[in-house]
C-alpha positions as CSV (number, residue, x, y, z in Angstrom):
1,X,143.9,48.0,98.8
2,X,145.2,47.3,102.1
3,X,149.2,47.4,102.5
4,X,149.5,49.1,98.9
5,X,151.8,51.9,98.9
6,X,152.3,54.2,95.8
7,X,154.9,56.6,95.0
8,X,154.9,60.0,93.1
9,X,157.8,60.9,90.6
10,X,157.7,64.2,89.5
11,X,159.8,64.7,86.3
12,X,160.6,68.1,85.2
13,X,162.3,67.9,81.8
14,X,163.3,69.8,79.0
15,X,160.2,69.7,76.7
16,X,157.3,68.8,79.4
17,X,156.2,68.5,83.1
18,X,155.6,64.8,84.3
19,X,154.0,63.8,87.0
20,X,154.0,59.8,87.4
21,X,152.5,57.3,90.1
22,X,154.5,54.4,90.4
23,X,153.3,51.1,92.7
24,X,155.9,49.3,95.1
25,X,156.7,47.1,92.4
26,X,157.6,49.8,90.0
27,X,154.4,49.3,88.0
28,X,153.0,52.8,86.4
29,X,149.5,53.3,88.0
30,X,148.6,57.0,86.9
31,X,150.6,59.6,84.8
32,X,150.4,63.3,83.5
33,X,152.3,65.5,81.1
34,X,152.3,68.9,80.6
35,X,154.2,70.2,77.5
36,X,157.1,72.9,78.3
37,X,158.6,75.0,75.8
38,X,161.9,77.0,76.0
39,X,162.8,80.4,74.4
40,X,165.8,81.0,72.5
41,X,165.7,84.9,72.4
42,X,169.1,84.5,70.7
43,X,170.7,81.9,69.0
44,X,172.8,80.6,72.5
45,X,170.2,80.9,74.8
46,X,168.0,78.4,76.0
47,X,165.3,79.7,78.6
48,X,161.9,79.0,80.0
49,X,159.4,81.1,81.5
50,X,159.8,80.4,85.4
51,X,156.3,81.1,86.0
52,X,155.1,78.9,83.3
53,X,157.3,75.7,84.5
54,X,155.7,75.9,87.9
55,X,152.2,75.8,86.4
56,X,152.9,73.3,84.2
57,X,154.7,71.2,86.8
58,X,151.8,71.6,89.4
59,X,149.3,71.3,86.6
60,X,150.9,67.6,85.9
61,X,150.9,66.9,89.4
62,X,146.8,67.9,89.9
63,X,146.2,65.9,87.1
64,X,147.7,62.9,88.1
65,X,146.0,62.8,91.0
66,X,142.7,63.7,89.6
67,X,143.4,60.4,87.7
68,X,144.0,58.7,90.5
69,X,140.5,59.1,92.3
70,X,140.3,57.3,95.6
71,X,143.6,55.5,95.3
72,X,145.9,58.8,95.4
73,X,145.7,58.6,99.1
74,X,148.0,55.7,98.3
75,X,150.9,58.2,97.6
76,X,153.2,57.7,100.7
77,X,155.8,59.8,99.6
78,X,157.0,61.9,96.3
79,X,160.3,62.2,94.5
80,X,161.5,65.3,92.6
81,X,163.9,65.0,89.8
82,X,165.2,67.8,87.5
83,X,168.1,68.7,85.0
84,X,170.8,69.3,86.6
85,X,172.6,72.5,85.2
86,X,169.8,74.6,85.1
87,X,169.7,77.6,87.2
88,X,167.3,80.2,88.3
89,X,167.3,83.0,90.4
90,X,164.3,83.9,92.9
91,X,164.0,85.9,96.0
92,X,164.4,84.4,99.0
93,X,161.6,85.8,101.1
94,X,158.8,86.2,98.4
95,X,159.7,83.4,95.7
96,X,159.4,85.6,93.3
97,X,161.1,84.9,89.9
98,X,164.1,87.1,89.4
99,X,165.4,85.6,86.1
100,X,164.7,83.2,83.7
101,X,165.0,79.4,84.0
102,X,168.1,79.0,82.1
103,X,168.7,75.9,80.3
104,X,171.9,73.6,80.6
105,X,172.0,74.1,76.8
106,X,172.5,77.7,77.0
107,X,175.8,79.5,76.3
108,X,175.4,82.6,76.9
109,X,178.2,83.1,78.8
110,X,180.6,80.8,77.2
111,X,183.4,83.3,76.6
112,X,183.5,84.4,80.2
113,X,184.3,81.1,81.4
114,X,186.9,80.4,79.1
115,X,189.1,82.5,81.1
116,X,189.8,79.7,83.6
117,X,191.4,77.5,81.0
118,X,194.4,77.7,82.7
119,X,192.9,76.1,86.1
120,X,191.2,73.1,84.5
121,X,192.9,70.6,86.6
122,X,191.9,72.5,89.8
123,X,188.4,73.0,88.5
124,X,188.4,69.1,87.7
125,X,189.9,67.5,91.1
126,X,187.3,69.5,93.2
127,X,184.4,69.9,91.1
128,X,184.5,66.6,88.9
129,X,183.6,68.9,86.0
130,X,185.4,71.0,83.6
131,X,185.0,75.0,83.4
132,X,182.6,75.0,80.3
133,X,179.6,77.3,79.6
134,X,177.0,74.3,80.3
135,X,177.2,74.3,84.2
136,X,175.7,76.7,86.2
137,X,178.4,79.2,87.6
138,X,178.8,80.9,84.4
139,X,174.6,81.7,83.9
140,X,175.0,82.7,87.3
141,X,177.5,85.0,86.9
142,X,175.7,86.3,83.6
143,X,172.2,87.0,85.9
144,X,174.5,88.8,88.6
145,X,176.5,91.2,85.6
146,X,173.0,91.8,83.5
147,X,169.8,91.2,85.7
148,X,169.5,94.8,87.6
149,X,166.6,92.4,89.7
150,X,169.1,90.6,91.0
151,X,171.6,92.8,91.6
152,X,169.3,94.6,93.7
153,X,168.3,91.7,95.4
154,X,171.9,90.5,96.2
155,X,172.3,94.2,97.6
156,X,169.7,93.9,100.0
157,X,170.3,90.3,101.1
158,X,166.9,88.9,99.6
159,X,168.6,86.9,96.9
160,X,168.4,83.2,96.4
161,X,170.0,81.3,93.7
162,X,171.1,77.8,92.0
163,X,169.9,75.1,91.0
164,X,166.6,75.1,89.2
165,X,165.6,72.3,91.4
166,X,166.1,74.5,94.7
167,X,163.9,77.3,92.7
168,X,161.2,74.2,92.0
169,X,161.6,72.7,95.4
170,X,160.7,75.9,97.0
171,X,157.8,76.7,94.5
172,X,156.0,73.0,95.2
173,X,156.5,72.5,99.0
174,X,154.6,74.3,101.9
175,X,157.6,74.7,103.8
176,X,159.3,76.9,101.4
177,X,162.3,75.4,101.9
178,X,166.1,76.9,100.4
179,X,167.7,73.5,99.8
180,X,169.1,71.5,97.2
181,X,170.7,67.7,96.8
182,X,174.1,67.0,96.2
183,X,174.1,65.5,92.1
184,X,172.1,69.1,91.2
185,X,174.6,71.3,93.0
186,X,177.3,69.4,91.7
187,X,176.7,70.7,88.4
188,X,177.2,74.4,89.7
189,X,181.1,74.4,89.4
190,X,181.1,75.4,92.6
191,X,180.6,72.0,94.8
192,X,182.9,69.8,96.0
193,X,182.3,66.6,95.3
194,X,184.6,65.2,97.6
195,X,183.6,67.1,100.8
196,X,180.1,67.1,99.6
197,X,179.7,70.8,100.1
198,X,179.9,74.0,98.2
199,X,183.3,74.7,98.1
200,X,185.4,78.1,99.1
201,X,188.1,77.9,96.7
202,X,185.6,77.1,93.8
203,X,183.9,80.4,94.9
204,X,187.1,82.4,95.0
205,X,188.5,81.5,91.8
206,X,184.9,82.3,90.0
207,X,184.0,85.3,92.1
208,X,181.0,84.2,93.3
209,X,179.2,84.2,96.9
210,X,178.2,81.1,98.4
211,X,175.8,82.9,100.7
212,X,173.1,82.8,98.6
213,X,173.3,79.4,97.3
214,X,170.7,76.7,99.1
215,X,171.7,74.2,101.8
216,X,172.9,71.0,100.3
217,X,171.3,68.1,101.9
218,X,171.5,64.0,101.2
219,X,169.4,62.5,98.6
220,X,167.5,60.8,100.8
221,X,165.6,63.6,103.0
222,X,162.4,65.0,104.2
223,X,162.5,68.3,101.9
224,X,159.2,69.1,103.3
225,X,155.8,68.4,102.1
226,X,154.0,69.2,99.0
227,X,151.4,72.3,99.2
228,X,148.4,70.1,98.0
229,X,145.3,70.6,99.3
230,X,143.9,67.8,101.1
231,X,146.7,65.7,101.0
232,X,150.1,65.4,103.2
233,X,152.5,63.7,100.9
234,X,156.2,64.2,102.0
235,X,159.0,64.9,99.2
236,X,161.6,62.4,100.5
237,X,164.2,62.2,97.5
238,X,165.7,64.8,95.6
239,X,168.2,64.2,92.4
240,X,169.2,65.0,88.4
241,X,167.6,63.3,85.7
242,X,170.5,61.4,84.6
243,X,171.5,60.5,88.6
244,X,167.8,59.1,88.6
245,X,168.2,57.4,85.4
246,X,170.4,55.0,86.6
247,X,168.3,53.3,89.3
248,X,165.4,52.7,87.0
249,X,165.7,49.1,87.0
250,X,167.4,49.0,91.0
251,X,170.7,49.5,92.5
252,X,173.1,49.7,89.3
253,X,175.9,47.8,88.5
254,X,179.7,48.4,88.3
255,X,180.2,46.5,85.1
256,X,177.3,48.1,83.0
257,X,177.5,51.0,80.8
258,X,174.4,53.1,81.4
259,X,173.6,55.3,78.5
260,X,170.8,57.6,78.7
261,X,169.7,59.2,75.4
262,X,167.6,62.3,75.7
263,X,168.1,66.3,75.1
264,X,171.4,65.4,75.8
265,X,172.9,61.4,75.9
266,X,175.2,60.4,78.7
267,X,177.2,57.3,79.4
268,X,178.0,56.5,83.3
269,X,179.8,53.9,85.0
270,X,179.1,53.4,88.8
271,X,182.6,53.9,90.6
272,X,182.7,54.0,94.7
273,X,185.2,57.0,94.6
274,X,186.0,59.7,92.0
275,X,189.1,58.8,89.6
276,X,190.9,61.9,89.7
277,X,192.9,60.7,86.5
278,X,190.0,60.5,84.1
279,X,191.5,63.6,82.5
280,X,188.8,63.8,80.0
281,X,185.6,62.6,81.5
282,X,183.6,63.9,84.7
283,X,183.6,62.4,87.8
284,X,179.9,63.0,89.2
285,X,178.0,62.1,92.5
286,X,174.6,60.4,91.7
287,X,173.4,59.6,94.9
288,X,173.7,60.9,99.2
289,X,172.5,59.0,102.1
290,X,173.7,60.0,105.5
291,X,177.2,59.7,105.0
292,X,177.3,57.3,102.0
293,X,177.4,58.7,98.7
294,X,178.0,56.6,95.0
295,X,179.8,58.4,92.1
296,X,180.2,57.6,88.5
297,X,182.6,58.3,85.6
298,X,180.4,60.4,83.2
299,X,180.9,61.1,79.5
300,X,178.0,63.6,77.7
301,X,177.0,64.1,74.5
302,X,175.3,67.7,74.1
303,X,173.3,67.0,70.9
304,X,171.3,64.2,71.0
305,X,167.4,64.9,71.3
306,X,167.7,68.4,71.1
307,X,170.1,67.9,67.7
308,X,167.3,65.4,66.1
309,X,164.9,68.6,66.9
310,X,167.0,71.2,65.3
311,X,168.4,69.3,62.4
312,X,164.7,68.0,61.6
313,X,163.7,71.7,61.3
314,X,167.1,72.8,59.3
315,X,166.0,69.3,57.1
316,X,162.5,70.8,56.3
317,X,161.3,67.1,58.1
318,X,157.7,67.6,59.6
319,X,156.8,65.6,62.4
320,X,154.9,63.2,60.8
321,X,157.6,62.9,58.3
322,X,159.9,62.0,61.2
323,X,157.4,59.0,62.6
324,X,159.2,56.8,59.8
325,X,162.8,57.3,61.4
326,X,162.5,53.6,62.1
327,X,162.0,52.8,58.4
328,X,164.9,55.2,57.6
329,X,167.2,53.5,60.0
330,X,166.2,49.7,58.5
331,X,166.8,51.5,54.7
332,X,169.7,53.2,55.3
333,X,173.1,52.1,53.5
334,X,175.3,54.7,52.4
335,X,174.7,57.9,54.4
336,X,176.7,60.7,54.9
337,X,178.7,61.8,57.7
338,X,177.4,65.0,60.3
339,X,179.5,66.3,62.7
340,X,178.1,67.3,65.4
341,X,178.3,70.7,67.3
342,X,174.6,70.9,68.4
343,X,175.4,72.5,71.7
344,X,178.9,72.4,71.5
345,X,181.0,69.0,71.9
346,X,181.0,68.1,75.3
347,X,183.7,64.5,76.3
348,X,185.9,63.5,75.1
349,X,187.0,66.7,73.7
350,X,185.5,69.9,75.6
351,X,185.1,72.5,72.5
352,X,181.9,74.8,72.1
353,X,183.8,76.4,68.7
354,X,183.1,73.5,66.4
355,X,180.5,74.0,63.5
356,X,177.9,71.0,63.0
357,X,177.7,69.8,59.1
358,X,177.5,67.2,56.5
359,X,180.3,65.6,55.1
360,X,178.9,64.0,51.3
361,X,175.2,64.6,50.2
362,X,172.2,62.9,50.6
363,X,168.4,63.3,51.2
364,X,167.2,64.8,53.7
365,X,165.9,61.4,55.7
366,X,169.3,60.4,54.8
367,X,170.9,63.4,56.7
368,X,168.7,62.5,59.7
369,X,170.4,59.4,59.8
370,X,173.4,60.9,59.7
371,X,172.7,62.9,62.3
372,X,171.5,60.2,64.6
373,X,174.4,58.1,64.0
374,X,176.5,61.3,64.9
375,X,175.2,60.4,68.2
376,X,176.6,57.1,68.7
377,X,179.8,58.2,67.0
378,X,180.2,60.7,70.3
379,X,178.7,58.0,72.5
380,X,181.3,55.2,71.4
381,X,184.3,57.9,71.7
382,X,183.0,58.0,75.2
383,X,183.0,54.3,75.8
384,X,186.4,54.1,74.3
385,X,187.7,56.9,77.1
386,X,186.1,55.2,79.7
387,X,187.9,51.7,79.0
388,X,190.9,53.4,79.4
389,X,190.5,54.0,83.5
390,X,188.2,51.3,84.5
391,X,188.0,47.4,83.7
392,X,185.8,47.0,80.5
393,X,182.1,47.2,80.2
394,X,180.4,43.8,80.0
395,X,176.8,45.2,78.9
396,X,175.0,48.2,77.9
397,X,171.5,49.6,79.5
398,X,170.2,51.8,77.2
399,X,167.2,54.4,78.4
400,X,165.6,57.7,76.9
401,X,163.7,58.8,74.3
402,X,165.9,57.8,71.5
403,X,166.5,54.2,73.1
404,X,162.8,53.6,71.6
405,X,164.7,53.0,67.9
406,X,165.5,49.5,67.3
407,X,168.0,50.5,64.6
408,X,169.7,52.8,66.8
409,X,170.3,50.1,69.7
410,X,171.0,48.0,67.0
411,X,173.9,50.5,65.8
412,X,175.3,51.1,69.2
413,X,175.7,47.3,69.6
414,X,177.4,46.5,66.2
415,X,179.7,49.9,67.0
416,X,180.9,49.0,70.8
417,X,180.8,45.0,70.3
418,X,178.3,44.8,73.4
419,X,175.1,43.3,74.3
420,X,172.5,46.9,74.2
421,X,169.7,45.7,76.8
422,X,166.7,48.3,77.1
423,X,164.3,48.2,79.6
424,X,160.3,47.7,78.5
425,X,160.3,51.6,79.9
426,X,162.6,53.7,78.5
427,X,161.7,56.7,80.5
428,X,164.3,55.8,83.3
429,X,164.5,58.8,85.4
430,X,161.4,59.1,87.1
431,X,161.5,55.5,87.2
432,X,164.5,55.6,88.9
433,X,163.5,58.2,91.9
434,X,160.5,56.3,92.3
435,X,163.1,52.8,92.9
436,X,165.1,55.4,95.7
437,X,161.5,56.2,96.9
438,X,160.4,52.5,97.6
439,X,163.8,50.7,97.6
440,X,161.9,47.3,97.5
441,X,163.1,44.1,98.7
442,X,162.1,42.1,95.8
443,X,161.3,42.8,92.1
444,X,161.3,46.6,90.2
445,X,160.0,47.3,87.4
446,X,159.0,45.4,84.3
447,X,161.5,42.7,82.4
448,X,163.8,43.4,79.6
449,X,162.0,44.0,76.4
450,X,164.4,43.2,74.2
451,X,168.4,42.6,73.7
452,X,170.6,43.4,70.6
453,X,173.7,41.4,69.9
454,X,176.3,43.2,68.0
455,X,176.9,42.3,64.2
456,X,179.7,42.8,61.9
457,X,178.3,46.0,59.9
458,X,181.6,46.7,57.9
459,X,180.0,50.2,56.3
460,X,178.7,51.4,59.7
461,X,182.2,50.8,61.2
462,X,184.3,52.1,58.3
463,X,181.8,55.5,58.7
464,X,182.6,55.5,62.1
465,X,186.6,55.6,61.2
466,X,185.9,58.5,58.8
467,X,183.8,60.4,61.1
468,X,187.0,60.2,63.6
469,X,189.3,61.2,61.1
470,X,187.3,64.6,60.2
471,X,186.3,65.2,63.2
472,X,189.8,65.3,64.9
473,X,191.1,67.6,61.6
474,X,188.3,70.0,62.5
475,X,189.7,69.7,66.3
476,X,192.8,70.3,65.3
477,X,193.8,66.9,67.0
478,X,196.2,64.3,65.6
479,X,194.7,61.1,64.6
């Protein structure tokens, strides 16, 4: 084992805490997964028990270390990747949680942030985002206005709050730092993506103090050491899930559309600096190393995996039935349309007030195919929006849980007119942060498992056109 090095990727997702160990070529040598369950005390609320989240993350780490046995001593560094817009509030001195972990899907304070519609350009220019209930500041304000523990801690000067990544870092690292990286910080609506620091003007706009927020450090930085008995593993990279997914196969290519389909679906194109004129898309910082930053132009589909889960329940489809989705995609010829407003419609429309619903009838399995197609339709709207600001992409690289469906990948190729390539490893966030830890000079990760070439699917394209007309009419926009 002389000369070998392992890298621990801690991936905190919406459904599980995962710990995956990679070798220096990107091959998985050990992995553990501990399920995590969201709570929905109200229809628009999505949150997690903070103690359960920490316990699940620690358990996943301990399980994979136990699994590796003596080889665990080869782990030379760790990285942490999290959902970017989740927030937490905790006591800066004791680490005690003062709020639930509020998910990016949560829209409990969406009505509050609607008041900033007239400052849209100002907010977009500085943060790269839009004033939307999915991002952190509305959730922080809700905590400050409604949770007594948060109000008291703020008055006493003991409040720490911000991205969930910072709370996880504080809880998992021996030094208990109050730090965060740019990608997670940028999803708060309080971060200036040009200056790569908290923004006084944005804080003033939203009437939020910057004092209780963690200090922002580069993505590549020694954040401390994991609090593990018998091990001294430095945590050297902190990043967001979609940001890390870009690096799953190595340094991203500006000519490639990167699509990651998990709880939400995201399409990203690498850019050297923010594109201010892209008035309906996001500019996001995905990596900072010393004084150099990498950005993407980003589109978001809020209702991806979460839409599939929600609609499967509403349609009465059991988990065993859902295992037949691939066959349904093959069998489907004529299916209804689905207006996908699950968790609100993201880019390029940015509307949280559109009700989900089917247009036309069909069996439950046909309606599920319609839900899956709606994700692709929204992605294609974002691809076309991006092509208005950048040179057209040459290929699509796809990852995430839904990317494992061949029928979905083929439909994406047919609609976009581009080759869709899917790596052998679809879970991209963990592999991406492992690459950022290792930064190898040679080969990284498994080769491509499959390429999907576009076909002329007339019926699918016709459904897409009908869906666009219906969506635009519901949005009250002209075609």
